[in-house]
C-alpha positions as CSV (number, residue, x, y, z in Angstrom):
1,M,-0.3,-0.4,0.1
2,G,1.5,3.1,-1.2
3,L,1.5,6.8,0.7
4,E,-1.4,7.8,-1.3
5,D,-3.7,4.9,-0.1
6,V,-2.7,5.6,3.4
7,V,-3.9,9.4,2.7
8,A,-6.8,8.4,0.8
9,S,-8.0,5.5,3.5
10,L,-7.4,8.1,6.5
11,R,-9.3,10.4,4.5
12,R,-12.2,8.0,4.1
13,F,-12.2,7.4,8.1
14,W,-12.3,11.0,8.9
15,N,-15.1,11.8,6.6
16,E,-17.0,9.0,8.0
17,W,-16.1,9.3,11.7
18,D,-15.2,13.1,12.1
19,L,-18.6,13.9,13.7
20,R,-18.8,10.9,15.7
21,L,-15.3,11.4,17.5
22,M,-16.5,15.2,17.9
23,V,-19.4,14.2,19.4
24,L,-17.8,11.6,21.7
25,V,-14.8,13.9,22.6
26,S,-17.4,16.6,23.9
27,L,-19.2,14.2,25.9
28,A,-15.7,13.2,27.7
29,L,-14.7,16.6,28.0
30,Q,-18.0,17.9,29.8
31,V,-17.6,14.3,32.0
32,I,-14.3,15.7,33.3
33,L,-15.4,19.2,34.0
34,M,-18.4,17.8,36.2
35,F,-16.4,15.3,38.0
36,L,-13.3,17.8,38.3
37,G,-14.7,21.1,37.8
38,N,-15.3,22.1,41.8
39,R,-12.7,19.6,43.0
40,R,-10.2,22.5,42.8
41,K,-11.8,24.4,45.9
42,F,-9.9,21.4,47.9
43,S,-7.3,20.1,46.0
44,P,-3.8,22.0,45.2
45,K,-2.5,19.6,42.4
46,V,-1.5,21.0,39.9
47,S,-1.7,18.1,37.6
48,M,-5.9,17.9,38.1
49,R,-5.8,22.0,37.4
50,V,-4.0,21.1,34.0
51,V,-6.8,18.8,33.2
52,V,-9.3,20.9,34.2
53,W,-7.8,24.2,32.5
54,C,-7.6,21.8,29.0
55,A,-11.1,20.6,29.0
56,Y,-12.5,23.7,29.7
57,I,-10.4,25.4,27.2
58,S,-11.5,22.8,24.6
59,A,-14.7,22.1,25.8
60,D,-17.0,24.7,23.6
61,S,-14.5,24.7,20.9
62,I,-14.9,20.6,20.3
63,A,-19.1,21.4,20.6
64,G,-18.9,24.3,18.4
65,V,-17.1,22.3,15.5
66,A,-19.7,19.2,16.1
67,L,-22.1,21.7,15.2
68,G,-20.5,22.9,12.4
69,I,-19.5,19.7,10.9
70,L,-23.1,18.5,11.4
71,S,-24.4,21.5,9.6
72,S,-22.1,21.0,6.6
73,K,-23.0,17.4,6.6
74,L,-27.0,18.1,6.4
75,G,-26.2,21.3,3.9
76,Q,-24.3,18.8,1.5
77,I,-26.9,16.0,1.7
78,N,-29.7,18.7,1.2
79,K,-28.0,19.7,-2.1
80,K,-28.3,16.1,-3.5
81,S,-31.9,15.6,-2.2
82,S,-34.6,17.4,-1.6
83,S,-35.2,15.8,1.7
84,L,-33.3,14.2,4.6
85,D,-32.9,10.0,4.7
86,D,-33.6,8.5,8.3
87,H,-30.3,8.4,9.0
88,S,-29.6,12.0,8.5
89,K,-32.2,13.4,10.6
90,L,-30.9,10.8,13.3
91,I,-27.3,12.6,12.9
92,A,-29.4,16.2,13.1
93,F,-31.0,14.9,16.6
94,W,-27.7,15.5,17.8
95,A,-27.8,19.0,17.6
96,P,-29.7,20.2,20.6
97,P,-28.1,17.8,23.0
98,L,-24.9,19.4,21.5
99,L,-26.3,23.0,22.5
100,L,-27.2,21.7,25.9
101,L,-23.8,20.4,26.4
102,L,-22.4,24.1,25.6
103,G,-24.0,25.0,28.7
104,G,-21.8,23.5,30.9
105,P,-21.7,21.8,33.6
106,D,-23.2,23.2,37.2
107,T,-20.0,22.3,38.6
108,I,-17.9,25.1,36.7
109,T,-18.9,28.3,34.7
110,A,-15.6,29.9,35.1
111,Y,-12.0,28.7,35.5
112,A,-10.3,32.2,36.4
113,L,-11.9,35.4,37.3
114,E,-11.0,36.6,34.0
115,D,-13.0,34.4,32.5
116,N,-16.5,36.1,34.3
117,E,-15.5,39.3,32.1
118,L,-16.0,37.2,29.1
119,W,-19.8,36.8,29.2
120,L,-20.1,38.9,26.6
121,R,-18.2,36.7,24.2
122,H,-20.4,33.8,25.7
123,L,-23.6,35.5,24.7
124,L,-22.6,36.4,21.1
125,G,-21.8,32.3,21.3
126,L,-25.0,31.4,22.7
127,V,-26.6,33.4,19.8
128,V,-24.5,31.8,17.2
129,Q,-24.7,28.6,18.3
130,T,-28.3,28.4,18.9
131,T,-28.7,29.8,15.6
132,V,-26.6,26.9,13.7
133,T,-28.7,24.4,16.1
134,L,-32.2,26.0,14.9
135,Y,-30.8,25.9,11.5
136,I,-30.0,22.2,11.7
137,Y,-33.2,21.7,13.4
138,F,-35.3,23.4,10.0
139,M,-33.3,21.3,7.9
140,A,-34.5,18.3,9.5
141,W,-38.0,19.4,10.4
142,S,-40.8,17.1,9.4
143,P,-44.7,17.6,10.8
144,S,-45.1,13.7,10.9
145,Y,-41.6,12.8,12.4
146,Y,-41.2,12.1,16.1
147,L,-37.6,13.3,16.4
148,S,-38.6,16.8,15.5
149,L,-40.8,17.2,18.8
150,L,-38.2,15.6,20.6
151,S,-35.5,18.0,19.4
152,S,-37.5,20.8,19.8
153,L,-37.7,19.9,23.7
154,M,-34.3,19.1,23.7
155,I,-33.4,22.9,22.5
156,V,-35.8,24.2,25.2
157,A,-33.2,22.3,27.7
158,G,-30.3,23.4,25.7
159,L,-31.1,27.2,26.0
160,I,-31.9,27.3,29.6
161,K,-28.8,25.6,30.3
162,F,-26.7,27.7,28.1
163,G,-28.7,31.0,29.4
164,E,-27.6,29.9,32.8
165,R,-24.0,30.0,32.1
166,V,-24.3,33.4,30.5
167,W,-26.2,35.0,33.1
168,V,-23.7,33.4,35.8
169,L,-20.5,34.8,34.2
170,W,-22.4,38.2,33.8
171,N,-23.2,38.4,37.5
172,A,-19.7,36.9,38.7
173,S,-18.1,39.8,36.3
174,S,-16.4,42.4,38.5
175,D,-18.6,45.4,37.4
176,K,-21.8,43.7,38.1
177,L,-20.7,41.9,41.3
178,R,-19.7,45.2,42.8
179,D,-22.9,47.0,41.8
180,S,-25.0,43.8,43.2
181,M,-23.6,44.4,46.6
182,L,-23.7,48.1,47.0
183,D,-26.1,49.3,49.4
184,P,-29.7,51.3,48.2
185,P,-28.3,55.2,47.0
186,D,-29.1,57.6,50.2
187,P,-30.1,61.1,48.9
188,S,-29.6,62.1,52.7
189,P,-32.4,64.4,54.1
190,V,-33.7,67.5,51.8
191,Y,-31.2,70.3,52.7
192,H,-32.8,73.0,50.6
193,R,-35.9,72.7,52.1
194,F,-34.8,72.8,55.6
195,M,-32.5,75.9,54.5
196,E,-36.0,77.6,52.9
197,E,-37.7,77.5,56.1
198,Y,-34.4,78.4,58.2
199,T,-34.1,81.8,55.7
200,L,-38.1,82.3,56.1
201,K,-38.0,82.4,59.7
202,Q,-35.1,85.1,59.8
203,A,-36.7,87.2,57.6
204,E,-39.7,87.1,60.1
205,G,-37.2,88.5,62.7
206,Y,-36.7,85.1,64.8
207,H,-32.6,84.6,66.0
208,V,-32.7,81.1,64.6
209,T,-30.6,78.3,65.3
210,A,-30.2,74.6,64.3
211,D,-29.8,71.8,66.8
212,E,-28.8,68.3,65.5
213,V,-30.2,64.8,66.9
214,V,-28.5,61.8,65.6
215,E,-30.7,59.0,64.6
216,I,-30.1,55.5,66.4
217,Q,-29.7,52.9,63.9
218,V,-30.9,49.2,64.9
219,H,-28.9,46.3,63.0
220,E,-29.5,42.8,63.1
221,D,-27.9,40.8,65.5
222,L,-26.1,38.3,63.9
223,S,-25.2,36.4,67.0
224,A,-28.6,35.5,67.7
225,L,-28.4,31.9,66.1
226,E,-26.0,30.6,68.5
227,G,-29.4,28.8,69.9
228,K,-29.1,25.2,71.7
229,S,-25.8,24.3,69.6
230,G,-24.0,27.2,71.2
231,P,-20.9,28.6,69.4
232,G,-19.1,26.3,67.7
233,G,-21.8,23.6,66.8
234,A,-21.9,22.4,63.1
235,E,-25.6,23.6,62.4
236,E,-24.9,27.2,64.0
237,E,-21.5,27.5,62.4
238,L,-23.1,27.0,58.9
239,Q,-25.7,29.7,59.4
240,Q,-23.4,32.4,61.1
241,A,-21.0,32.0,58.0
242,Y,-23.7,32.5,55.8
243,R,-24.8,35.6,57.6
244,L,-21.1,36.8,57.5
245,F,-20.6,35.8,54.0
246,R,-23.2,38.2,53.1
247,V,-21.9,41.0,54.3
248,F,-17.9,40.5,54.5
249,R,-18.2,39.0,50.4
250,R,-18.0,42.9,50.1
251,L,-14.0,42.8,50.9
252,F,-13.4,40.7,47.4
253,V,-14.6,43.6,45.3
254,E,-12.5,46.5,47.7
255,L,-15.9,47.8,49.0
256,I,-15.8,49.5,52.7
257,L,-17.6,47.7,55.3
258,S,-19.4,49.8,58.5
259,E,-18.4,49.6,61.9
260,D,-21.9,48.3,62.9
261,D,-20.9,45.2,60.7
262,K,-17.4,45.0,62.5
263,N,-19.7,45.1,65.7
264,A,-21.7,42.2,64.5
265,S,-18.9,39.9,63.5
266,L,-17.2,40.8,66.9
267,A,-20.3,39.6,68.3
268,I,-20.0,36.0,66.9
269,F,-16.3,35.6,67.2
270,R,-15.6,36.8,70.9
271,K,-16.8,33.6,72.0
272,R,-15.4,31.4,69.6
273,Q,-12.8,28.9,70.1
274,C,-9.8,28.5,67.5
275,L,-11.0,25.8,65.3
276,S,-14.6,26.8,65.5
277,A,-13.4,30.5,64.1
278,F,-11.3,28.7,61.4
279,N,-14.5,26.5,60.6
280,V,-16.5,29.5,60.0
281,V,-14.3,31.4,57.8
282,E,-13.6,28.1,55.3
283,I,-17.1,27.7,55.0
284,E,-17.5,31.8,54.2
285,L,-14.4,31.0,51.6
286,G,-16.7,28.0,50.0
287,F,-19.5,30.6,49.2
288,V,-17.4,32.7,47.7
289,Y,-15.9,30.0,45.4
290,D,-19.2,29.3,44.5
291,I,-20.6,32.6,43.3
292,L,-17.2,33.2,41.5
293,H,-16.8,29.7,39.5
294,T,-20.0,28.1,39.5
295,K,-23.7,28.3,38.5
296,A,-24.4,29.1,42.5
297,M,-25.9,32.5,41.9
298,V,-29.0,31.3,39.7
299,L,-28.8,27.6,41.0
300,Y,-29.6,27.6,45.0
301,N,-32.5,29.3,44.8
302,H,-35.9,28.2,43.8
303,G,-35.8,29.5,40.5
304,G,-33.0,27.3,39.7
305,T,-33.8,24.2,41.4
306,Y,-37.2,24.4,39.1
307,R,-35.2,24.8,36.1
308,R,-32.6,21.7,36.6
309,L,-36.1,19.9,37.5
310,V,-37.2,20.8,34.1
311,T,-34.0,20.1,32.3
312,L,-33.9,16.7,33.5
313,V,-37.6,15.6,33.0
314,I,-37.1,17.1,29.7
315,T,-34.3,14.6,28.9
316,C,-35.8,11.5,30.7
317,F,-38.8,12.5,29.0
318,V,-36.7,12.5,25.3
319,L,-34.8,9.3,26.1
320,A,-38.0,7.6,27.5
321,S,-39.5,8.5,23.9
322,F,-36.8,7.8,21.7
323,C,-36.8,4.3,23.5
324,S,-40.1,3.4,23.2
325,L,-41.8,4.7,20.1
326,K,-41.1,2.8,16.9
327,R,-38.4,3.9,14.8
328,P,-36.5,3.0,11.4
329,R,-33.6,1.1,11.3
330,Y,-30.8,3.1,12.4
331,H,-26.7,2.5,11.7
332,T,-26.1,0.7,14.9
333,I,-23.4,2.9,15.8
334,D,-25.3,6.5,15.6
335,L,-27.8,4.8,17.4
336,A,-25.8,3.7,20.6
337,L,-24.0,7.7,20.2
338,T,-27.6,8.6,20.6
339,L,-28.4,6.9,23.4
340,I,-24.9,7.7,25.1
341,L,-25.6,11.4,24.7
342,L,-29.0,11.6,26.1
343,T,-28.0,9.2,28.8
344,V,-24.6,11.3,29.9
345,V,-26.9,14.5,29.7
346,I,-29.5,12.9,32.4
347,L,-26.4,11.5,34.5
348,M,-25.1,15.0,34.2
349,D,-28.4,16.6,35.6
350,V,-28.5,14.1,38.5
351,Y,-24.9,14.8,39.3
352,S,-25.5,18.4,39.7
353,I,-28.9,17.9,41.7
354,L,-26.7,15.4,44.2
355,I,-24.4,18.4,44.5
356,L,-26.8,20.7,44.9
357,L,-28.5,18.9,47.6
358,S,-25.1,18.1,49.3
359,S,-23.9,21.4,49.3
360,D,-23.9,24.0,52.2
361,W,-26.2,26.1,50.3
362,T,-28.8,23.7,50.8
363,G,-27.3,23.0,54.4
364,V,-28.3,26.6,55.0
365,W,-32.3,26.0,53.4
366,I,-32.6,23.1,55.9
367,E,-31.8,24.9,58.7
368,K,-34.3,27.9,57.8
369,K,-37.2,24.9,57.7
370,E,-37.4,24.6,61.7
371,G,-41.1,23.3,61.5
372,D,-40.5,21.0,58.5
373,S,-38.8,18.1,60.5
374,A,-39.5,15.6,57.6
375,L,-38.1,17.4,54.9
376,R,-35.5,18.4,57.2
377,K,-34.6,14.4,57.4
378,I,-35.3,13.1,53.8
379,L,-32.8,16.4,52.3
380,A,-30.4,15.3,55.1
381,R,-30.0,11.6,53.8
382,L,-29.6,12.6,49.9
383,Q,-26.4,14.4,51.0
384,W,-24.5,12.0,49.4
385,L,-21.7,14.1,47.8
386,K,-20.5,16.0,50.8
387,Q,-16.8,17.5,49.8
388,P,-14.1,19.3,51.5
389,R,-14.3,23.3,51.6
390,W,-10.7,23.7,51.0
391,S,-7.6,21.7,51.0
392,N,-6.6,22.4,54.0
393,S,-2.9,22.6,53.0
394,M,0.0,25.1,52.9
395,G,2.6,24.9,49.9
396,Q,6.4,24.5,50.6
397,F,9.3,25.6,48.9
398,S,12.4,25.5,50.2
399,L,15.3,27.4,48.9
400,L,18.4,25.1,50.1
401,S,16.6,21.9,48.6
402,F,16.0,23.6,45.1
403,C,19.3,25.2,44.6
404,V,21.0,22.1,45.4
405,Q,18.9,20.2,43.1
406,D,17.3,17.9,45.8
407,K,14.6,16.7,43.6
408,P,16.3,16.4,39.7
409,L,14.3,17.1,37.1
410,C,14.4,15.0,34.0
411,C,14.2,16.3,30.8
412,R,16.1,19.6,31.3
413,G,17.7,19.7,27.8
414,L,13.7,19.5,25.9
415,L,12.6,22.3,28.8
416,K,15.1,24.7,28.2
417,V,14.8,24.5,24.3
418,L,10.9,25.2,25.1
419,N,12.1,27.8,27.6
420,V,9.6,26.5,30.4
421,I,12.2,25.0,32.6
422,E,12.4,27.6,35.1
423,K,8.3,27.6,35.7
424,V,8.6,23.5,35.5
425,E,11.3,23.6,38.1
426,K,9.2,25.8,40.3
427,Y,6.2,23.4,40.3
428,H,8.4,20.3,40.6
429,N,10.2,21.5,43.9
430,T,6.6,22.5,45.6
431,T,4.8,20.1,47.8
432,H,2.2,20.9,49.9
433,E,1.9,19.8,53.5
434,P,-1.5,19.8,56.0
435,V,-2.1,22.9,57.9
436,P,-1.8,21.3,61.5
437,N,-4.5,22.3,64.4
438,T,-1.5,23.7,66.6
439,L,-0.3,26.2,63.8
440,K,-3.9,27.1,63.7
441,E,-3.9,28.0,67.1
442,S,-0.6,29.8,67.2
443,I,-2.0,32.2,64.6
444,F,-5.3,32.4,66.7
445,G,-3.6,32.8,69.8
446,D,-1.6,35.8,68.5
447,L,-4.6,37.8,67.1
448,M,-6.3,37.3,70.5
449,E,-3.6,38.8,72.1
450,K,-3.6,41.6,69.7
451,F,-7.4,41.6,70.0
452,H,-7.5,41.8,73.8
453,K,-4.7,44.4,74.2
454,G,-7.0,46.9,71.3
455,E,-3.9,46.9,68.8
456,R,-3.5,47.3,65.4
457,I,-1.7,45.6,63.1
458,K,0.0,47.8,60.5
459,Y,1.3,47.7,57.6
460,D,4.8,48.4,58.5
461,H,6.4,44.7,59.4
462,K,9.4,46.5,61.0
463,E,7.7,47.3,64.2
464,L,5.8,44.1,64.7
465,S,8.9,42.3,64.0
466,N,10.9,44.3,66.5
467,R,8.7,44.2,69.1
468,V,8.9,40.1,69.1
469,L,12.6,40.3,68.9
470,D,13.3,43.0,71.8
471,G,10.7,40.4,73.9
472,Y,13.2,37.7,73.2
473,G,16.5,39.8,74.0
474,S,17.6,39.9,70.4
475,K,17.6,43.4,69.6
476,D,21.3,43.0,68.0
477,L,19.2,41.1,65.3
478,T,16.8,43.7,64.3
479,W,18.8,44.9,61.2
480,S,17.0,41.3,59.6
481,T,13.4,42.9,60.4
482,Q,14.6,46.7,59.0
483,L,14.5,45.3,55.5
484,E,11.7,45.7,52.6
485,F,9.2,43.1,53.1
486,D,10.2,40.3,50.5
487,E,14.0,40.9,51.5
488,C,13.3,40.1,55.1
489,I,11.2,37.0,54.2
490,L,14.3,35.9,51.8
491,V,16.5,36.8,55.1
492,W,14.4,34.7,57.6
493,H,13.6,31.9,55.1
494,I,17.3,31.2,54.5
495,A,18.2,31.4,58.3
496,T,15.2,29.1,59.3
497,E,16.4,26.6,57.0
498,L,19.9,26.4,58.1
499,C,18.6,26.4,62.0
500,H,16.2,23.7,60.9
501,Y,18.8,21.4,59.5
502,T,21.3,22.5,62.2
503,D,18.8,21.5,65.1
504,K,16.9,18.6,63.3
505,D,18.7,16.5,65.2
506,M,18.3,17.7,68.7
507,L,14.9,18.6,68.4
508,S,11.7,16.6,67.7
509,E,8.6,18.2,66.1
510,E,6.0,16.5,67.9
511,E,7.6,17.6,71.1
512,I,8.3,21.1,70.0
513,P,5.4,22.8,67.9
514,N,7.3,25.9,67.5
515,F,9.9,24.2,65.8
516,M,7.3,22.9,63.3
517,H,5.5,26.0,62.8
518,S,8.7,27.9,62.0
519,R,9.7,25.5,59.1
520,L,6.1,25.5,57.6
521,L,5.8,29.0,58.0
522,A,9.0,29.6,56.4
523,R,8.5,27.6,53.4
524,Y,5.0,28.7,53.0
525,M,5.8,32.5,52.9
526,F,8.9,31.7,50.5
527,Y,6.2,29.0,48.3
528,L,4.1,32.7,48.0
529,L,7.2,34.5,47.2
530,V,8.3,32.0,44.5
531,M,4.7,31.1,43.2
532,Y,2.3,33.9,43.8
533,P,4.5,37.3,44.8
534,F,1.1,39.3,43.6
535,M,-0.1,38.1,47.2
536,L,2.6,39.9,49.1
537,P,3.8,43.6,49.3
538,S,5.6,45.0,46.0
539,G,8.6,45.2,45.7
540,I,11.7,43.8,43.4
541,S,11.6,40.4,44.9
542,Q,11.6,38.4,41.4
543,I,15.1,40.4,41.0
544,R,16.0,39.9,44.3
545,L,14.9,36.1,44.3
546,R,16.7,35.2,41.2
547,D,20.2,37.0,42.3
548,T,19.7,34.9,45.6
549,I,19.2,31.8,43.7
550,A,22.0,32.6,41.0
551,E,24.5,33.4,44.2
552,A,23.6,30.1,45.9
553,T,23.8,27.8,42.9
554,K,27.7,29.5,42.1
555,F,28.4,28.7,45.7
556,F,27.3,25.2,45.9
557,A,28.7,24.4,42.4
558,E,32.2,25.8,43.7
559,K,31.5,23.3,46.5
560,N,31.2,20.5,44.1
561,L,27.2,20.2,45.1
562,L,26.4,20.4,41.8
563,P,25.0,18.5,39.8
564,P,23.5,15.7,42.2
565,K,25.0,13.0,39.5
566,K,28.7,14.4,39.9
567,R,28.2,14.6,43.8
568,S,30.9,12.0,45.4
569,D,27.2,9.9,47.1
570,G,26.4,9.5,43.7
571,N,22.5,10.9,44.5
572,G,20.8,13.6,46.5
573,T,20.9,11.9,49.7
574,G,21.6,14.4,52.3
575,A,22.6,17.5,50.1
576,P,20.5,20.3,52.2
577,K,22.2,19.2,55.1
578,Q,25.7,19.4,53.4
579,A,24.9,22.6,52.0
580,T,24.1,23.8,55.5
581,E,27.3,23.1,57.1
582,L,28.8,24.6,54.0
583,L,27.0,28.4,54.3
584,L,27.7,28.1,58.1
585,K,31.3,27.5,58.1
586,V,31.5,31.2,55.8
587,N,32.5,34.0,58.2
588,T,30.0,36.8,58.1
589,Q,31.5,39.4,60.5
590,V,31.2,41.8,57.5
591,P,27.9,42.6,56.1
592,P,27.6,41.5,52.4
593,S,26.2,44.6,51.2
594,K,29.9,46.0,52.2
595,V,31.5,43.5,50.0
596,K,29.5,42.8,46.9
597,G,28.1,46.4,46.4
598,G,24.6,47.2,45.5
599,R,24.5,45.9,42.1
600,S,23.8,42.2,43.3
601,K,20.3,42.2,45.5
602,S,21.2,39.1,46.5
603,V,20.7,38.3,50.3
604,L,22.4,34.2,50.4
605,F,24.9,35.5,53.2
606,D,22.5,38.0,54.9
607,G,20.4,35.0,55.6
608,C,23.5,32.8,56.8
609,R,24.7,35.9,59.2
610,L,21.5,36.1,60.2
611,A,21.4,32.2,61.2
612,A,24.7,32.4,62.6
613,G,23.6,35.2,65.0
614,L,20.8,33.0,65.9
615,N,23.0,30.0,67.1
616,K,25.1,31.9,68.8
617,K,22.7,33.6,71.4
618,S,22.7,32.3,74.8
619,Y,19.1,30.9,75.1
620,T,18.2,29.6,78.3
621,D,16.4,27.0,76.6
622,I,16.6,26.3,72.9
623,R,12.9,26.0,73.0
624,L,12.8,29.8,73.3
625,K,14.6,30.5,70.1
626,W,12.0,28.4,67.9
627,E,9.6,30.2,70.0
628,M,11.0,33.4,68.5
629,I,11.3,32.3,65.2
630,S,8.0,31.3,65.2
631,K,6.1,34.7,66.5
632,V,8.5,36.5,63.7
633,W,6.7,34.3,60.8
634,V,3.2,34.5,62.4
635,E,3.8,38.6,62.5
636,L,4.6,38.5,59.0
637,L,2.2,36.3,57.9
638,L,-0.4,38.7,59.4
639,C,1.3,41.7,57.8
640,A,1.3,40.1,54.4
641,S,-2.3,39.1,54.8
642,N,-3.3,42.7,56.0
643,Q,-1.8,44.2,52.7
644,C,-3.3,41.7,50.1
645,R,-5.9,43.3,48.4
646,G,-9.6,41.0,48.2
647,E,-9.5,40.7,44.7
648,R,-5.9,38.9,44.6
649,H,-7.2,36.5,47.7
650,A,-10.0,35.8,45.4
651,R,-8.1,34.5,42.8
652,Q,-6.3,31.6,44.9
653,V,-9.9,30.0,46.4
654,R,-9.7,28.0,42.9
655,R,-6.3,26.8,44.0
656,G,-7.3,25.0,46.8
657,G,-7.5,28.0,49.0
658,E,-4.7,29.7,50.9
659,L,-3.8,30.0,54.4
660,I,-2.9,33.7,54.0
661,T,-6.7,34.1,53.0
662,H,-8.2,32.3,55.7
663,V,-5.9,34.5,58.0
664,W,-7.0,37.6,55.9
665,M,-10.7,36.8,56.4
666,M,-10.2,35.7,60.4
667,M,-8.5,39.5,60.9
668,A,-11.3,41.3,58.8
669,H,-14.0,39.4,61.3
670,Y,-11.5,40.7,64.8
671,G,-11.7,44.0,62.5
672,F,-8.0,44.2,61.9
673,T,-8.6,45.4,58.6
674,D,-8.9,49.2,56.8
675,H,-11.9,48.4,55.3
676,F,-14.1,49.8,58.3
677,Q,-15.6,53.3,58.8
678,M,-17.7,55.0,61.2
679,T,-21.1,55.3,60.1
680,Q,-23.6,56.8,61.8
681,G,-27.6,57.6,61.1
682,H,-29.3,60.6,59.5
683,A,-28.6,63.7,61.6
684,I,-32.4,65.0,62.4
685,A,-32.0,68.7,62.6
686,K,-34.5,70.9,64.3
687,L,-34.9,74.9,64.1
688,I,-35.1,76.8,67.7
689,L,-36.5,79.9,67.6
690,R,-35.7,83.1,69.9
């Protein structure tokens, strides 16, 4: 068989199978999005995000291509014959389900926040794809053919689902979302009428003065729901979280909260224990994820429930009718594909309903039905697909491990040619660790200490960190906190890593929580600096980071630590420990800035200098050293949380969530943000005549 025969055979295969393959691929992509679309909320895995991204980007295009191929095939058949045969009418019947698939699953409408801004593009897509579907429908229409009636019903279901998607994207766009959270305009009391009366009384000869009476506003007491379960009960946490979400979601669109909102929040959190407070926050952030990336805004209400039931009833009726009614002899493959298409559409609706019943939104609705105990029990038993609300993990990135290539990367040559090696190496060296409850308690305890002292968490990290160092008699180390924020993170990360490997054999992470907390926070803050620098205060972090990595790589290369295959032990075992020993041998009595000048922004040996200072301190107990280091990292985390904008926090909820976002919300509930402003009721003025 020659090349021409092979090409001709492939061409014939493609002409026969192109539409079938497009339909199957479109179905597969929708199934992937259905099951994995909302798992991003509680999974930080990069591989899963890549799969979801590929499916999200491809799904609409593949379904659109399938509709285009279908209309083209039917157009060619119409040119040859005045009417379509039964087989062609069956193929035309695929168009309405494809339109329904373009509506996407309920578990994901937007991959990223930027997708919500493209709602106009999806609206145009709705118009175009509906037009193509109607064109196919009318080409295959026959007043006596049962598929025409079934197609019309499926078109209605498709318009409902596609319309919901566009509606959700529009409501989740930044401008619309912000407008929906604004209070109604307040024109204030009519000033000119008051002044007209004021002037008239003056003209009549009265000595007129104006007195002011402030109107006292009574606001909803959000703490009234504690009820029998008391603060910390699962039902109470859910109800309180929903009410707080209705108010504090404004933070994600940079809107101001009132002092009354702060007082209402404090009424809830003042008596709350650490884990209960974190549970409330994670429920809130779960609601935030839903309104930004799913159909929650149009689905979790009576109208959304009815629409989902309508689409489910329609598709079930169509499938039952198609299977029960007498029909012509179709091609076996196309008949099977039709049944698969309808079945998958039904299963997607069933899965959406189960997700709806298992969501926190339904839980809130159930708690409102206090008198209907039977309904509450039925719905509670149908909550089969309960899912975690966030990953409860924190990213970890170690500078030492990265620079000594503790985790060697394969295919480096190919990645260099593709110019993606730097990004791939970052992901390859990133790990995730569970957030221990002891760390949450440490952060919560620090917040409570500031709350009871009436302190304000300021933007200046230098003052807070200096207070910690002074409290432990380490005033000579305050130079390390008088740096820019990113520089401070780098220096303290290096010092913490060096001290960690120095004391690792002497201390137990289980016995000394601060030892573990310091390592976790040091690597977490460095992870944010490397992977998501937009969440930290702006600076020259990327320049300083690159220079530090370059100096470390050069230093370790000179000490024969790179590459791993050329080391004396033949592998990377113990490389960070060896690197620690080499770095601590360097004499850092002279500040590095006096030697290298200001061109290089590397802080490698500044970190070594800090580590040497920490190791030389005469602590009565080595535990005190790690207690101080842990407190410094907590202060840095609080400062970073406070300075990160709400929109940037919102970006991270789709990546499994970030500890820094949970801390930020916790701080907001205790009033440690600049989003509160004092508000009063209207001033009721009255005239006093003498």
